[in-house]
C-alpha positions in Angstrom: -0.5 15.3 -12.1 -1.9 11.4 -12.4 1.7 9.1 -13.6 0.0 7.8 -17.2 -0.1 3.8 -16.6 2.7 2.4 -18.3 5.1 4.5 -16.2 3.1 3.1 -13.2 3.1 -0.5 -14.0 7.2 -0.1 -14.9 7.1 1.4 -11.2 5.3 -1.4 -9.4 6.5 -4.4 -11.2 10.5 -4.0 -12.2 11.0 -6.1 -9.0 12.2 -9.5 -9.9 10.1 -12.2 -9.6 12.6 -15.2 -9.4 10.4 -16.4 -6.7 6.9 -16.9 -8.3 7.9 -18.3 -11.8 9.5 -21.5 -12.9 10.0 -24.3 -9.7 14.0 -24.8 -9.2 13.4 -28.9 -9.6 11.3 -30.7 -12.0 10.0 -32.4 -9.1 8.7 -28.9 -7.6 6.3 -28.8 -10.8 3.1 -28.7 -8.4 1.2 -26.3 -10.0 0.7 -22.9 -7.8 -2.1 -22.1 -5.6 -4.9 -20.2 -6.7 -5.5 -17.3 -4.4 -8.8 -16.7 -2.6 -11.5 -15.3 -5.0 -14.5 -13.2 -3.9 -18.4 -13.4 -5.2 -17.3 -11.8 -8.5 -14.7 -14.3 -9.5 -11.8 -10.9 -8.6 -8.4 -12.4 -6.5 -7.1 -11.1 -3.8 -3.7 -10.7 -5.1 -6.1 -8.8 -8.5 -8.2 -6.5 -6.2 -4.3 -5.7 -4.3 -2.6 -4.7 -7.8 -5.8 -2.7 -8.7 -5.6 -0.5 -5.3 -1.9 0.0 -5.7 -1.9 1.2 -9.3 -4.6 3.1 -8.2 -2.7 4.9 -5.6 0.0 5.4 -7.6 -1.8 7.0 -10.0 -1.3 10.0 -7.5 2.1 9.8 -7.2 3.3 13.8 -7.4 0.2 14.9 -5.4 2.0 17.8 -3.2 1.4 16.5 1.1 -1.4 19.4 2.5 -2.1 18.9 6.4 -5.6 17.9 6.9 -6.2 17.3 2.8 -8.3 14.1 1.0 -8.7 14.7 -2.5 -5.7 15.1 -5.1 -7.8 19.1 -6.1 -6.7 20.2 -2.3 -3.5 17.3 -1.8 -3.6 14.8 0.8 -2.1 14.0 4.2 -1.2 10.3 4.7 -4.3 9.0 6.0 -6.6 11.3 3.7 -4.2 9.5 1.1 -5.1 6.1 2.7 -9.0 6.6 2.7 -9.3 8.3 -0.7 -7.2 5.6 -2.2 -9.5 3.1 -1.0 -12.7 4.3 -1.0 -11.8 5.0 -4.8 -10.5 1.8 -5.7 -12.3 -0.9 -3.4 -15.1 1.3 -1.9 -13.8 0.2 1.1 -14.5 3.1 3.5 -11.8 3.5 6.5 -12.1 6.4 9.4 -10.0 9.5 8.3 -7.0 9.1 10.8 -4.2 7.4 10.8 -5.1 6.2 14.8 -8.4 4.9 13.9 -7.1 3.3 10.7 -4.8 1.2 12.7 -7.9 -0.6 14.6 -9.4 -2.0 11.3 -8.8 -5.1 9.7 -6.7 -7.7 11.0 -2.5 -7.7 12.4 -0.1 -8.3 9.7 3.3 -9.4 10.7 6.0 -7.8 9.2 7.5 -11.1 7.1 3.8 -11.5 5.9 2.7 -8.2 4.2 1.1 -8.2 0.9 0.2 -5.4 -1.1 -2.9 -3.4 0.0 -1.8 -4.1 3.7 -2.0 -0.8 5.6 1.3 -0.2 7.0 1.9 2.7 10.3 4.5 4.4 11.6 5.5 6.7 14.6 6.7 9.5 13.3 5.8 12.3 16.1 6.2 10.3 19.4 2.6 8.6 19.1 1.6 5.0 18.2 0.5 5.5 14.3 0.8 8.6 14.0 1.7 7.8 9.5 0.2 5.4 7.3 0.9 4.5 4.2 -0.4 1.7 2.0 2.5 -1.2 1.2 2.9 -2.0 -2.8 5.8 -5.0 -2.2 9.1 -5.9 -2.1 9.7 -3.7 1.3 8.3 -0.6 -0.5 5.0 1.7 0.3 3.3 4.7 -0.9 2.3 7.6 0.7 1.8 11.4 1.5 4.8 12.2 3.7 5.0 15.4 5.2 4.9 19.5 4.1 6.9 20.2 1.1 7.0 17.1 -0.3 4.5 14.7 -3.1 3.1 11.3 -2.7 5.6 9.4 -3.1 7.3 5.3 -2.1 9.4 4.7 0.3 11.1 1.4 1.9 10.0 0.2 4.6 13.9 -1.2 5.2 15.3 2.1 5.4 16.5 3.8 8.5 14.0 6.4 9.1 11.1 3.9 9.0 12.5 0.8 9.9 13.3 2.6 13.5 9.8 3.9 13.1 7.4 0.9 12.2 4.8 0.3 14.4 3.1 -2.1 12.3 0.6 -3.3 9.6 -3.4 -4.7 8.7 -4.9 -6.3 6.3 -8.6 -5.0 5.3 -10.7 -7.1 2.9 -10.5 -5.6 -0.3 
């Protein structure tokens, strides 16, 4: 079952935007920098938002090892692969071990929505992957018995297992 767009938007954009609103002082009134644009005039942030909204539409789909569609359920890398292909046309390899070799490395304090975040959950580098959505949150298909959900990379479990992040062209 996919969530309605209004619920998805409320979940995604519930975080405070104080850092991006009005300047603190009148002297700081310079206009914000324009986001990078692609050849069709679409901004990177707009494409990332579309990717994240698409991913959030699959919340509640059950985990299934080897699963790569909403009908069969998703494992972590199948979820990421499906969402990227559907939302952006980017074709990713099937496994998290291959996905960590895509794009460019991103420092944790530079994460942006749409970045892939990787974790060591099975005593192996990049054994789990999710999609960063902002405010230290990521969406992923976690494990057997669970469904696509939002996690927090600063929680004890995920923080201790964080392996890095990659940014793909959107």
